[in-house]
N, C-alpha and C positions, 0 to 999 in steps of 0.2 A: 280182564287184563292178561290172563294166561293165554287166552286165545289169540290176542294180538301178538304175543311173542311167538306162538306157534306159527301164525301166518307169516310173520317176518322171517322166521327160520325156513319155512317152506318156500317162500319167495326167493330167498338166497340160494337154496338148493337148485331151484329152477334156473335162476340167472347164472350162477357161478359153476354149476356142474352140468345140468342137462342141456343148457343152451350152448355150452362151450366144448362139450366132448361128444364124440360119437362112440357108442358102445356096440361092439360086434356081437355081444352075447349078454344074457342076463347075468352071467357070472362076472363079467367086467363091471357091471353096475353094482352087483352085490359086494364086490371088492372095494369099489370106489366110495360108496356111501358111508360105510363105517369110518373110513379114513377122513372123509369130509367132516363127519360129526365130531371126530376127535380133534381135528384142526379147528373147527368152529368153537368148540367148548374150551379148548386149552390154549389156543394161540391167536385167535382173532378178537382183539379188543372191540367192545361194543359201546357206542356213544351213549346209549340208554343206560349202560351200567357204569357211567363215569369213566369210560375208556379202560375198563377192566375186562378181562375175559369172563365168560359165564362161570367157569370153575373158580376163579379167584373171588368173584362176587359171592358165590355160594359159600366158600370157605370163610370169607369175611363176615357174612351174615350169621353163620354158625358160631363164630367167635363172639359176636355181639350178644347172641342168645346165651352163651355160656357165661359171659361176664355179667349179664343181667341176673342170671340165677345166682351167681356168686354174691352179687350185691344184695339181692333179696334174702339170701339164706345166711348172710354173715354179718 
């Protein structure tokens, strides 16, 4: 399952970045990729995550785990 997500992410980089931009240098690519990763994680809702961003989904998952431990310990 993790590999499927990795492949989806890699595919999006190819389609949304590499196929739509021409980079004149490796430095341009090195600057663009971290921006894309930030945008993908924090601002692009994913259907597989019930239309949440990966960061929101991760935070919600952590909150569920914390609540479960609170229930089990209390």
